[in-house]
C-alpha positions in Angstrom: 0.2 -0.2 -0.4 2.6 2.5 1.0 4.3 1.5 -2.2 1.7 2.7 -4.2 1.6 5.7 -2.5 5.0 6.3 -3.3 4.9 5.5 -6.8 1.9 7.8 -6.9 3.6 11.0 -5.6 6.8 10.7 -7.7 4.5 10.4 -10.5 2.9 13.6 -9.9 6.0 15.0 -9.4 7.3 13.9 -12.2 4.2 15.3 -14.3 4.3 18.0 -12.4 7.9 19.2 -13.3 7.3 18.5 -16.9 4.6 20.5 -17.0 6.4 23.5 -15.4 9.4 22.4 -18.1 6.5 22.6 -21.1 5.4 25.8 -19.9 8.6 27.4 -19.2 10.2 26.5 -22.4 7.7 27.9 -24.5 7.5 31.4 -23.0 11.3 31.1 -23.7 11.2 30.1 -27.3 8.4 33.0 -28.1 11.1 35.6 -26.4 13.7 34.0 -28.3 11.4 33.4 -31.6 9.4 37.2 -31.6 10.0 39.6 -34.5 8.7 39.7 -38.0 11.0 37.2 -39.5 9.0 34.7 -36.5 5.9 35.9 -37.5 4.1 32.9 -36.0 5.5 32.7 -33.0 3.2 34.2 -30.2 -0.2 32.1 -32.1 2.3 29.0 -31.7 2.3 30.0 -28.0 -0.9 30.7 -27.7 -1.7 27.0 -28.8 0.7 25.2 -26.7 -0.7 26.8 -24.2 -4.3 26.5 -24.2 -3.3 23.0 -25.2 -1.2 22.5 -21.9 -4.3 24.2 -19.7 -6.9 22.6 -21.8 -9.7 22.8 -20.9 -9.7 25.9 -18.5 -7.6 27.5 -20.9 -9.8 27.1 -24.2 -12.6 28.6 -21.9 -10.5 31.2 -21.1 -8.9 32.2 -24.8 -12.7 31.5 -25.9 -14.2 34.2 -23.6 -11.3 36.8 -22.8 -8.5 36.6 -25.7 -10.8 38.2 -28.0 -12.8 40.3 -26.1 -11.0 42.0 -23.1 -7.2 41.9 -22.9 -4.5 43.0 -25.3 -6.8 45.6 -28.2 -4.3 47.8 -30.9 -2.5 48.8 -28.1 -0.6 46.2 -26.5 3.1 45.4 -27.7 4.4 42.2 -29.2 6.1 41.7 -25.7 3.0 42.7 -23.6 0.9 40.1 -25.6 2.7 37.3 -24.5 2.9 37.9 -21.2 -1.0 38.9 -21.0 -1.6 35.3 -23.0 1.5 33.2 -21.0 0.6 34.1 -17.4 -3.2 33.5 -17.1 -2.8 30.4 -18.9 -0.2 29.1 -17.1 -2.2 30.1 -13.7 -5.4 28.5 -15.1 -3.4 25.4 -16.0 -0.8 24.8 -12.8 -4.7 25.3 -10.7 -6.8 22.8 -12.8 -4.1 20.4 -13.2 -2.2 20.5 -9.6 -5.2 22.1 -7.5 -8.6 21.0 -8.3 -7.9 17.9 -9.8 -6.0 16.3 -7.2 -8.7 17.7 -4.3 -11.4 16.3 -6.5 -9.6 12.9 -6.4 -9.2 13.3 -2.6 -12.8 14.0 -2.0 -14.1 11.5 -4.4 -12.1 8.7 -2.4 -12.9 10.1 0.9 -16.7 10.1 -0.3 -16.8 7.0 -2.1 -13.7 4.9 -1.5 -15.2 3.0 1.5 -18.4 1.1 0.3 -18.4 -2.3 -1.1 -18.7 -3.3 -4.5 -22.3 -3.8 -5.6 -23.1 -2.1 -2.4 -25.0 1.5 -2.2 
């Protein structure tokens, strides 16, 4: 039993590190490859961050990116961070706070029931 818990903890830490590495990597790559010669760098950042924070990132992008953030007065550098920070926060909260809390709640509420019982 304890070995299973330790494996689950290690897996969660590895997944968190990989997710954080992917998010920071896309930010660094976007900052390096921005400008007129790489026009698609910012769009790639948006798409990758939406994928990493799916489904909350998709909802955020659908509701807010086109209407409330940015506009015509933001620079490319401002836009990179206006997209990356909220999607990073939403994705982190979703994958590493809310889902584990939901799993713990589900195990606490439903975990002690016998198979076939009410």
